C-alpha positions as CSV (number, residue, x, y, z in Angstrom):
1,M,-52.3,-81.3,2.7
2,A,-53.2,-78.0,4.4
3,A,-50.6,-76.1,2.3
4,T,-52.2,-77.6,-0.9
5,Q,-55.7,-76.5,0.2
6,K,-54.4,-73.1,1.1
7,F,-53.0,-72.8,-2.5
8,R,-56.2,-73.9,-4.0
9,W,-58.2,-71.3,-1.9
10,W,-55.7,-68.6,-3.0
11,K,-56.0,-69.9,-6.7
12,M,-59.8,-69.8,-6.8
13,T,-59.9,-66.3,-5.1
14,L,-57.5,-65.0,-7.6
15,L,-59.6,-66.4,-10.5
16,A,-62.8,-64.9,-8.9
17,V,-61.1,-61.4,-8.8
18,V,-60.0,-61.8,-12.4
19,V,-63.5,-62.8,-13.6
20,I,-65.0,-59.9,-11.7
21,L,-62.7,-57.4,-13.3
22,L,-63.2,-58.8,-16.7
23,C,-67.0,-58.5,-16.2
24,G,-66.6,-55.0,-15.0
25,V,-64.7,-54.1,-18.2
26,A,-67.3,-55.7,-20.3
27,I,-70.1,-53.8,-18.5
28,V,-68.3,-50.5,-18.9
29,T,-67.6,-51.1,-22.6
30,V,-71.3,-52.2,-23.3
31,V,-72.9,-49.4,-21.2
32,V,-70.8,-46.4,-21.6
33,E,-69.5,-46.9,-25.0
34,R,-73.0,-48.0,-26.5
35,E,-73.9,-45.7,-29.4
36,A,-76.4,-43.0,-28.5
37,D,-79.5,-42.2,-30.5
38,Y,-79.0,-39.7,-33.3
39,T,-80.1,-36.3,-32.3
40,M,-79.3,-33.0,-34.0
41,Q,-80.1,-29.7,-32.0
42,A,-80.1,-26.1,-32.9
43,L,-78.4,-24.4,-29.9
44,G,-79.1,-20.9,-31.2
45,G,-76.8,-18.0,-32.1
46,D,-77.5,-15.0,-34.0
47,G,-74.4,-14.9,-36.4
48,E,-74.2,-15.9,-40.1
49,P,-71.4,-18.4,-39.8
50,K,-72.3,-21.8,-38.6
51,A,-70.6,-24.4,-36.4
52,L,-71.2,-28.0,-35.5
53,I,-70.3,-29.6,-32.4
54,L,-70.3,-33.6,-32.8
55,Y,-70.2,-35.3,-29.5
56,H,-70.8,-38.8,-27.7
57,P,-72.8,-38.3,-24.6
58,S,-71.1,-39.3,-21.4
59,R,-73.4,-41.7,-19.6
60,D,-71.5,-41.8,-16.4
61,A,-70.2,-38.3,-15.7
62,H,-72.1,-36.4,-18.4
63,F,-69.0,-34.4,-18.9
64,T,-68.8,-34.4,-22.6
65,D,-72.4,-33.1,-22.6
66,E,-71.4,-30.1,-20.4
67,L,-68.3,-29.4,-22.4
68,S,-70.2,-29.4,-25.7
69,I,-72.7,-26.8,-24.2
70,A,-70.0,-24.7,-22.9
71,V,-68.1,-24.7,-26.2
72,A,-71.3,-23.8,-27.9
73,E,-71.8,-20.8,-25.6
74,G,-68.4,-19.5,-26.4
75,L,-69.1,-19.8,-30.2
76,K,-72.4,-18.1,-29.9
77,A,-70.6,-15.3,-28.0
78,A,-68.1,-15.1,-30.9
79,G,-71.0,-14.6,-33.4
80,Y,-71.6,-18.2,-34.7
81,A,-75.0,-20.0,-35.0
82,V,-74.4,-23.4,-33.3
83,D,-75.8,-27.0,-34.0
84,R,-74.9,-30.0,-31.9
85,A,-75.3,-33.6,-32.9
86,T,-74.5,-37.0,-31.4
87,L,-71.9,-39.4,-33.2
88,T,-73.8,-42.4,-34.5
89,A,-73.9,-44.7,-37.5
90,V,-76.4,-42.4,-39.1
91,T,-74.5,-39.1,-38.4
92,P,-73.8,-37.5,-41.9
93,D,-70.2,-38.4,-42.9
94,Q,-70.0,-34.9,-44.7
95,P,-71.7,-32.0,-42.7
96,K,-72.7,-29.3,-45.0
97,G,-72.7,-25.6,-44.5
98,Y,-70.5,-25.4,-41.5
99,R,-67.4,-23.0,-41.1
100,L,-66.1,-24.7,-38.1
101,L,-66.4,-28.2,-36.5
102,V,-65.8,-29.3,-32.8
103,V,-65.4,-33.1,-32.1
104,V,-65.9,-33.9,-28.4
105,S,-65.0,-37.4,-27.2
106,N,-64.8,-39.3,-23.9
107,T,-61.8,-41.4,-22.9
108,Y,-62.3,-44.9,-22.2
109,F,-59.3,-47.1,-21.7
110,W,-56.8,-44.3,-22.7
111,T,-58.5,-44.1,-26.0
112,P,-61.4,-42.0,-27.5
113,D,-64.9,-43.6,-27.2
114,L,-65.8,-46.2,-29.8
115,P,-68.8,-44.2,-31.5
116,T,-66.4,-41.2,-32.1
117,L,-63.6,-43.5,-33.8
118,R,-66.2,-45.4,-35.8
119,Y,-67.7,-42.1,-37.2
120,L,-64.2,-40.5,-38.0
121,E,-63.5,-43.9,-39.9
122,R,-66.1,-43.1,-42.5
123,A,-66.3,-39.4,-42.1
124,R,-65.0,-37.1,-45.0
125,L,-64.6,-33.7,-43.5
126,D,-63.3,-31.9,-46.5
127,R,-60.8,-29.6,-44.9
128,V,-63.3,-28.0,-42.6
129,R,-61.7,-26.2,-39.9
130,T,-62.0,-28.6,-36.9
131,I,-61.0,-28.7,-33.2
132,G,-60.7,-31.9,-31.3
133,V,-61.7,-31.9,-27.5
134,I,-60.9,-35.0,-25.2
135,A,-62.6,-35.4,-21.8
136,G,-61.4,-37.6,-19.2
137,A,-60.5,-38.0,-15.6
138,G,-56.8,-37.0,-16.2
139,A,-54.8,-39.5,-18.1
140,T,-55.6,-38.4,-21.7
141,T,-52.4,-38.1,-23.5
142,R,-52.7,-41.2,-25.6
143,S,-56.3,-40.6,-26.0
144,L,-55.7,-37.1,-27.4
145,Q,-53.1,-38.4,-30.0
146,V,-55.5,-41.2,-31.2
147,L,-58.2,-38.5,-31.9
148,E,-55.7,-36.2,-33.5
149,R,-54.7,-38.8,-36.0
150,A,-58.4,-40.0,-36.6
151,L,-59.4,-36.4,-37.4
152,L,-56.5,-35.9,-39.7
153,R,-57.3,-39.1,-41.5
154,S,-60.8,-37.9,-41.8
155,G,-59.7,-34.9,-44.0
156,A,-60.5,-32.3,-41.4
157,A,-58.3,-29.2,-41.4
158,L,-57.4,-29.6,-37.8
159,I,-56.5,-26.4,-36.0
160,G,-55.8,-27.7,-32.6
161,M,-56.7,-30.2,-29.7
162,R,-57.6,-29.5,-26.1
163,A,-58.2,-31.9,-23.3
164,F,-60.4,-31.2,-20.3
165,W,-60.3,-33.2,-17.0
166,I,-62.5,-34.3,-14.2
167,A,-59.9,-35.3,-11.6
168,R,-56.7,-33.6,-12.8
169,P,-56.6,-29.8,-12.2
170,N,-57.5,-28.0,-15.4
171,D,-55.6,-24.8,-14.3
172,M,-53.0,-24.9,-11.6
173,H,-53.6,-21.2,-10.7
174,R,-57.4,-21.9,-9.8
175,L,-57.0,-24.8,-7.3
176,S,-59.4,-23.2,-4.9
177,E,-62.3,-23.5,-7.3
178,P,-64.4,-26.4,-8.2
179,N,-62.4,-28.2,-11.0
180,R,-65.3,-29.2,-13.2
181,E,-66.4,-25.5,-13.2
182,V,-63.0,-24.4,-14.3
183,A,-63.1,-26.8,-17.1
184,L,-66.4,-25.5,-18.4
185,H,-65.1,-22.0,-18.1
186,L,-62.1,-22.9,-20.2
187,A,-64.4,-24.6,-22.7
188,R,-66.5,-21.5,-23.0
189,Q,-63.3,-19.7,-23.6
190,L,-62.1,-22.2,-26.2
191,G,-65.3,-21.7,-28.1
192,F,-65.1,-18.0,-28.1
193,E,-61.4,-18.0,-29.1
194,A,-62.2,-20.6,-31.9
195,G,-64.9,-18.5,-33.2
196,T,-62.8,-15.2,-33.2
197,G,-59.8,-16.8,-34.7
198,E,-57.8,-16.2,-31.5
199,F,-57.5,-20.0,-30.7
200,T,-53.8,-21.1,-29.7
201,P,-53.7,-25.0,-29.7
202,L,-52.2,-26.6,-26.7
203,S,-51.4,-29.7,-28.7
204,P,-49.2,-29.8,-31.5
205,V,-50.9,-31.2,-34.9
206,A,-49.4,-34.5,-35.5
207,S,-48.5,-36.0,-38.9
208,P,-51.2,-38.3,-40.4
């Protein structure tokens, strides 16, 4: 009898843990992957060529927000005028007048965030030179691959991919520096190299 009661107690405990975990996953999905309001910002820059950064705001760590600004700073230093827009249901599916696009996505459950994927399903990027950027804690390999394929299906002229991390070191030679600051420095460098044509992709471009 005591053994049966103990088994039932463990069974109920396990069930409670599973329910809590499922609730946590549901909350994360609803809160952090919920589509943001559409915004379009002119971030400045004195150059004639224009670049557009498309991103989904990170509601937990604000990492994509900071990365998008850092990339914009690099592009402006390279002579671009830069706009930044959120990825939503009303984001234009064919951005016009831009020489370069940068798509910045979060990683949730080893895949790019839902607003990014939904946008790219309908986007027609018309062979515009595009760079994909994935932000995550550290395990971003699958997310990078999924974003890469989605960009290619959208018609983008994909020139490369980059991942930046919060927990995993972004540069093994700079371990004494704050890792997030290293990521932002590298994102600024990415923007500058993309704007000057010196960008060397870290990820090979996959087949569609």
